[in-house]
C-alpha positions as CSV (number, residue, x, y, z in Angstrom):
1,I,24.1,8.3,-33.7
2,A,22.0,11.4,-33.9
3,R,19.8,12.0,-30.9
4,P,16.8,14.3,-30.9
5,V,17.5,17.6,-29.2
6,R,14.8,18.6,-26.8
7,A,13.9,22.2,-26.3
8,S,14.2,23.0,-22.6
9,T,13.1,26.0,-20.7
10,D,13.9,26.6,-17.1
11,E,10.2,26.1,-16.2
12,S,9.9,22.7,-17.9
13,H,13.2,21.7,-16.3
14,M,11.9,22.7,-12.9
15,A,8.7,20.8,-13.4
16,E,10.7,17.7,-14.2
17,A,12.9,18.2,-11.2
18,S,9.8,18.7,-9.1
19,S,8.3,15.5,-10.4
20,A,11.5,13.6,-9.9
21,S,11.8,15.0,-6.4
22,R,8.2,14.1,-5.6
23,A,8.8,10.6,-6.8
24,V,12.0,10.2,-4.8
25,D,10.2,11.6,-1.6
26,F,7.4,9.1,-2.1
27,F,9.8,6.2,-2.7
28,Q,11.8,7.1,0.4
29,L,8.5,7.2,2.4
30,T,7.6,3.7,1.3
31,E,10.9,2.5,2.7
32,Q,9.1,2.7,6.1
33,L,6.9,-0.2,4.9
34,K,10.0,-2.3,4.5
35,R,11.4,-1.5,7.9
36,T,8.2,-1.7,10.0
37,P,7.3,-5.1,11.3
38,R,3.7,-6.0,11.5
39,T,2.5,-5.0,15.0
40,G,0.3,-8.0,15.6
41,W,3.2,-10.4,15.1
42,V,5.4,-8.3,17.3
43,N,2.7,-8.3,20.0
44,H,2.5,-12.1,19.8
45,G,6.2,-12.5,20.3
46,V,7.0,-13.7,16.7
47,D,10.7,-13.9,16.0
48,K,11.7,-11.8,13.0
49,P,8.1,-10.9,11.9
50,E,7.2,-9.9,8.4
51,S,7.2,-6.2,7.5
52,I,4.2,-4.3,6.2
53,A,5.9,-4.4,2.7
54,D,6.3,-8.2,3.0
55,H,2.5,-8.5,3.6
56,M,1.6,-6.1,0.8
57,Y,3.8,-8.0,-1.7
58,R,2.2,-11.4,-1.0
59,M,-1.2,-9.8,-1.0
60,S,-0.4,-8.4,-4.5
61,L,0.6,-11.9,-5.7
62,M,-2.5,-13.4,-4.2
63,A,-4.7,-10.8,-5.8
64,M,-3.1,-11.4,-9.2
65,V,-3.8,-15.2,-8.9
66,A,-7.2,-15.0,-7.3
67,A,-8.6,-12.4,-9.7
68,K,-7.6,-14.5,-12.7
69,E,-10.1,-17.2,-11.6
70,M,-12.9,-14.8,-11.0
71,P,-14.8,-13.6,-14.1
72,G,-15.8,-10.0,-14.0
73,L,-13.1,-8.8,-11.7
74,D,-10.4,-6.5,-12.9
75,Q,-7.1,-8.2,-12.2
76,N,-5.0,-5.1,-12.5
77,R,-7.3,-3.2,-10.2
78,C,-7.0,-6.0,-7.6
79,V,-3.2,-5.9,-7.7
80,K,-3.3,-2.1,-7.4
81,L,-5.6,-2.3,-4.4
82,A,-3.3,-4.8,-2.8
83,L,-0.3,-2.5,-3.4
84,I,-2.2,0.5,-1.9
85,H,-4.3,-1.0,0.9
86,D,-1.8,-0.5,3.7
87,L,0.2,2.4,2.2
88,A,-1.1,4.9,4.8
89,E,0.9,2.8,7.4
90,A,4.1,4.3,6.0
91,I,3.0,7.4,8.0
92,V,0.7,6.2,10.8
93,G,2.3,2.8,11.4
94,D,0.6,-0.6,11.8
95,I,-2.4,0.1,14.1
96,T,-4.1,-3.1,15.3
97,P,-7.6,-3.6,16.8
98,N,-5.8,-4.1,20.2
99,D,-4.2,-0.7,20.1
100,P,-6.0,2.1,22.1
101,V,-7.2,3.8,18.9
102,S,-10.9,3.7,17.9
103,K,-11.8,2.4,14.4
104,E,-13.0,5.9,13.5
105,E,-9.8,7.5,14.7
106,K,-7.7,5.0,12.8
107,N,-9.7,5.6,9.7
108,K,-9.2,9.4,10.1
109,M,-5.5,9.1,10.7
110,E,-5.1,6.8,7.7
111,S,-7.3,9.0,5.5
112,D,-5.2,12.1,6.4
113,A,-2.0,10.1,5.7
114,M,-3.3,9.2,2.2
115,A,-4.1,12.9,1.6
116,K,-0.5,13.7,2.6
117,I,0.7,11.0,0.2
118,R,-1.4,12.4,-2.6
119,A,0.0,15.9,-2.0
120,M,3.5,14.6,-1.8
121,L,3.3,12.6,-5.0
122,G,0.9,15.0,-6.9
123,D,-2.0,13.9,-9.1
124,A,0.2,13.8,-12.3
125,L,2.3,11.0,-10.7
126,G,-0.7,9.0,-9.4
127,G,-1.5,10.6,-6.1
128,E,-5.2,11.0,-6.8
129,D,-5.4,7.4,-8.1
130,M,-3.7,6.0,-5.0
131,E,-5.9,7.9,-2.6
132,A,-9.0,6.8,-4.5
133,L,-7.9,3.2,-4.5
134,W,-7.3,3.4,-0.7
135,H,-10.8,4.7,-0.1
136,E,-12.3,2.1,-2.4
137,Y,-10.6,-0.6,-0.3
138,E,-11.6,1.0,3.0
139,D,-15.2,1.6,1.9
140,Q,-15.6,-1.9,0.4
141,V,-17.6,-0.5,-2.6
142,T,-16.5,-2.8,-5.3
143,D,-16.2,-6.6,-5.8
144,E,-12.4,-6.1,-6.2
145,A,-12.2,-4.4,-2.8
146,K,-14.3,-7.1,-1.2
147,L,-12.0,-9.8,-2.6
148,L,-8.9,-7.9,-1.3
149,K,-10.5,-7.8,2.2
150,D,-10.9,-11.6,2.1
151,L,-7.4,-12.0,0.8
152,D,-6.1,-9.8,3.6
153,K,-7.6,-12.2,6.1
154,L,-6.4,-15.2,4.3
155,E,-2.9,-13.9,4.1
156,M,-2.9,-13.3,7.8
157,I,-4.1,-16.9,8.5
158,M,-1.5,-18.3,6.2
159,Q,1.2,-16.3,7.8
160,A,0.1,-17.4,11.3
161,G,0.3,-21.0,10.2
162,E,3.8,-20.5,8.8
163,Y,4.9,-18.9,12.1
164,E,3.3,-21.7,14.1
165,R,5.1,-24.4,12.0
166,A,8.4,-22.6,12.1
167,Q,8.4,-21.2,15.7
168,G,5.9,-23.4,17.6
């Protein structure tokens, strides 16, 4: 089978390696979301609490289903918002309202973290889009962001009920 031969220059190869390296760095960072238990559940003595990634995954499914039933909402945007809404926590951790951090300080820390993630990934790989989605969620400027805020609360209530039933 003949395969197309691609012309390659050292510069294009380095750009590809750089993109691949940026992507790998980003994916390794997101591993923190899988390993970090949600602080509120830890503080409440929950045995084997969900991770930040667990929460984000169910939020994404909830967004996919809920947006389907809401005319005028962009389902794909809702899912993207769900995937991004807690991404900064890969750097700053899961800061709760009970932590000794003001809302303004938390927002600044997370905004700075999203700027770092954007720089790490680069705009060509979606860094700018991710940062914009995070700000959209935080600023609650769209109907999609408002839905996600409601789903975030609903997911927490559902999870609390599940822990209550399982652990008493």
